[in-house]
N, C-alpha and C positions, 0 to 999 in steps of 0.2 A: 872282780872275779876275771880269771883268764880262762879262754876256751879256744880249742884248736879249731880252725876254720878250713873246711876242705873245699874242693871245687864245686861241688854241689850247693854247699852254703853260700859260696861267692856268686852262684848263678841265682839262688833265690834272692840274695841282696840284692843284685842287679835288677832283677824283674820287680822287686818291691820298689826299689829307688825310681824305676822308670814309670811304675804305676802302682801305687800304695793301694789301688781298689781292685788289683787282679784277684781273682779266684783262687782258692788252694787247687781247685781241680786243674785250671790252666797253669799253674806253676808245677804241679804234679806231672802232667803233660810233657811240660817242656825240660823237666830233669829227669824223666822216667822213673818217676817212684809212685807210690800209692798217696792218695789224699792223706790218709792218717800219718804217713812218714813225713810228708811236708809240715803238716801241723804240728807234730812232734819237734820237727828241727826249727821251726819257726818259733815256737815256744821257749826252746832253749836259747834261740839268738836274742829273745827279748829278756828272758830271765838273766842272761849274762851279760847283758848291757850292750851288746853288740847292736841290736835295733833299740834305738832310745825312745823313739815315738812314731806316730804316723802323722802327717801334717799336709796342708795344702800349701802349695809354693803358689804365691800369686806374682803378677807383674805389677810392680809399684805403680808404673805409668798409666796403666788401665784404671787405676784406682784415683788418679789425680796428682800423683806425685811426679814432677817433671824433674825434679833435681834430686839426684842421688849423691852422695858425697861419702867416700872413703876418707875418714879423717884421723890422722895421726895426732895423738895428744901427749905432751911432755909436761911431766908435773913434778913437784919437789917430792923426793921421795918419802918424805914422813907423812905425805898427803895422799898416796897414790890409793889406797883403798877407800879414804873418804870421797875422793873424786869419782872413783870408778862406781861406789855406792849411789851417789848423786846421779850420775850418767845412766846408771842401770834402771832408775825411776822416771826418766824422761820419756814420753809417748814416741818421740821422733827418732828415738836411738833404737834400730831395728836389730842390731848386732853390736855386741861389745866383747874385747878380749883384752887381757892384759899381754904385753909381747915383750919380745928381747929385740935388742938392734937398735934402729933409728927412732923408735917412739915407744912410750911406755904403755901406751893404751891406743888399741884401734876402735873406731866407732863407724858404723855405717848409719847414714842418717837419711831419712826421706823428707823431703821438703816439697811443698806444691808449687814455689816459685824462688828466683833467684833472690828477691827480697827476702823471703821467709827463710831461706838458707843462710842469707847473712847475718839474719837476726839472731837464728839459733847458733852460728858459730862465736857471734859476738857474747851470747849467753855463756857460752861453753869457756871463753875466754875470761869470763868475768868470776869463774867458779874460784874459789879460794884453793890456792895450791896449782892451779894450772901456770904453767909456764908460757907456753906457746902451742898454737894448733897448726896443722899441716893438711888443709883439706885437698883432695882430690876428686875432683867432679867426673862422674862416670859419664862418658861420651856415646860408648858403644859398647855393648858385650859381643866378643868374638867367640868365646867358647864357655859354654855352660853346662858341662858334662854331669857334674854333680846335682843338677836338678832337672835332668831330661827323663 
């Protein structure tokens, strides 16, 4: 469902992205609208699919995951959806997308150690249809605007 987004909607979205627990009253003050008008706008943003869900963003390292890998995965074309389905069910895969360009699939993997990450990568390599994997280990986040 398509919906026009104006500057007030963009400000509301920005406020919610920086703090999903912000109150309607705080948003209303920030955008110079009534609480009721803000509630109506947020409900429209939700019903149109602009706002998909509210969630907590956690620091994987604070949970004991010292290794984060952005892993490109190339697969045989006829096995693409089978491999994607298999990976989607893995607890260690935190993000999964089909892509164009250098790799067919991109997976973000959390592991507690280098040894565990190596085991996971070997497991992925062994999935029927996987041709090769290309892990990129996260060393430092320099900008995280989408989650601030």
